[in-house]
Every structure is written in structure tokens, then in C-alpha cells.
N, C-alpha and C positions, 0 to 999 in steps of 0.2 A: 503494500500500499505505498503510497507518495508520501512523502511527507507534507504536501500542500494540501490535502485532504483533513489533514487531522486538526483538532483544535488545541491547541495551545492555552494551560490556563491561565490565565491574569495569577498577580502578586497576590489579593487577594485571599480567590479562589486555594492557591500551596500554602497563604497563609492557615485558614477555614480547615483544609486537610493535615496538615499539620498536627493541629490542635484536635481536631475528633480523634486520631491516629492517639496522643499523648491520654485524650480521655478517657479512650478504650482502653489503653494497656492498663491505667492506673486503675481503672476498675474491674480489669480481667485480676491484677494483685492484690486487690482487696478482696473479691470471692474467693480465691485460693488461699489466702490468710484467714480468713474466717469460715473458712473448711477447716482448716489445718489446726483452725482453733477449737470450731468443734467435735473435730475428731478428739484432740487431747482429751480437753473438758470432759467427754462421754465415755471414752476409757480410761480416762485416768492417767498419771505419771508413769506407770507400770506397761502401758503400751512401750517403752521404751528401750525396759531389761526381754522382754518376750527372744525367744530363736525364732527365726527365720525358718 
């Protein structure tokens, strides 16, 4: 596909995309931390001393 047929995003659109990506990454990290803490609280600290 030739480059002339593609739409180039503006600086504002690139900044908005970056901001959205950062927000999604932070939300994903928060979700992982919540699930991790929920697991530790439910199973207790003994989850770390169990054998594999």
C-alpha cells in the first residue's frame, strides 16, 4: 500500500494515543496487584511456603 493512501495522525492524536496506552497499562497493573493481594489474603501467607 503506497504511503500517500495512509492517514498520518496529528501530534494531538499521537499524544492522546500515548495517554490512553499509559492509562490502560496502569489499569492492568492495578488489576494484577488486586488479584495478587486477593490471593494472598484468601490463602494466607502460607501460600509462599507450600511445595510445588
